[in-house]
C-alpha positions in Angstrom: 32.7 83.3 7.6 35.7 83.9 5.4 36.0 85.9 2.2 34.0 84.8 -0.8 35.8 82.6 -3.2 36.7 84.4 -6.4 35.3 82.8 -9.5 37.4 82.9 -12.7 35.2 82.6 -15.8 36.4 81.0 -19.0 36.3 82.9 -22.3 33.4 80.7 -23.4 31.4 81.5 -20.3 32.1 85.2 -20.7 30.8 85.0 -24.3 27.7 83.1 -23.2 26.9 85.6 -20.5 27.4 88.5 -22.9 25.1 86.8 -25.4 22.5 86.2 -22.7 22.6 89.7 -21.4 22.3 91.2 -24.9 18.6 90.4 -24.9 16.5 93.0 -23.1 13.9 90.4 -22.0 16.6 88.3 -20.4 17.9 91.3 -18.6 14.4 91.9 -17.2 14.1 88.3 -16.2 17.4 88.5 -14.3 16.2 91.7 -12.5 13.0 89.9 -11.6 14.8 86.9 -10.2 17.4 89.0 -8.4 14.9 91.2 -6.5 14.8 88.9 -3.6 16.9 86.3 -1.9 14.4 83.4 -2.3 14.1 81.2 -5.4 11.5 82.4 -7.9 9.1 79.9 -9.3 8.6 79.6 -13.0 4.9 80.4 -12.7 5.7 83.7 -10.8 8.1 84.6 -13.6 5.5 83.8 -16.3 2.8 85.9 -14.6 5.0 89.0 -15.1 6.0 88.3 -18.7 3.9 88.6 -21.8 5.4 85.7 -23.6 4.5 82.1 -24.4 5.7 79.3 -22.1 8.0 78.1 -24.9 9.6 81.5 -25.3 10.0 81.9 -21.6 11.6 78.4 -21.4 14.0 79.4 -24.1 15.1 82.6 -22.3 15.5 80.7 -19.0 17.6 78.0 -20.7 19.9 80.7 -22.1 20.4 82.2 -18.6 21.0 78.7 -17.2 23.5 77.8 -19.9 25.4 81.1 -19.2 25.5 80.2 -15.6 23.6 83.3 -14.4 20.8 81.3 -12.7 20.7 78.2 -10.6 17.7 76.0 -11.3 16.1 73.8 -8.7 13.6 71.3 -10.0 11.0 69.5 -8.0 8.9 67.2 -10.3 7.6 69.4 -13.1 8.2 72.6 -11.2 11.3 74.8 -11.5 12.6 77.6 -9.3 15.4 80.1 -10.2 18.0 81.9 -8.2 20.3 84.6 -9.5 24.0 83.5 -9.3 25.3 86.7 -8.0 28.8 85.3 -7.7 28.9 84.6 -11.5 27.4 88.0 -12.3 30.0 89.7 -10.1 32.9 87.6 -11.7 31.6 88.7 -15.1 31.6 92.4 -14.1 35.0 92.1 -12.5 36.5 90.5 -15.6 34.9 93.2 -17.8 36.4 95.9 -15.6 39.9 94.5 -16.4 39.5 95.4 -20.1 
């Protein structure tokens, strides 16, 4: 297995990630999703959050738009995986400031 491919984020994506991470609830959601290596089902996420389904959906959509989570849909069910490569690219680009 060769070295991981380096991702270069656009200025727009950097802005979207910063906006997504500015919300404490979304930071907690990312921590929850990133704890393991397996995808986390929406119902598991919701069980740990004291928010309505609509609010949770909004937060998850912001994380998806920012590229921080990968969504896998099966019928009406969704599972989320942290995109560690995107998060690392974001941190790398911040370190260059």
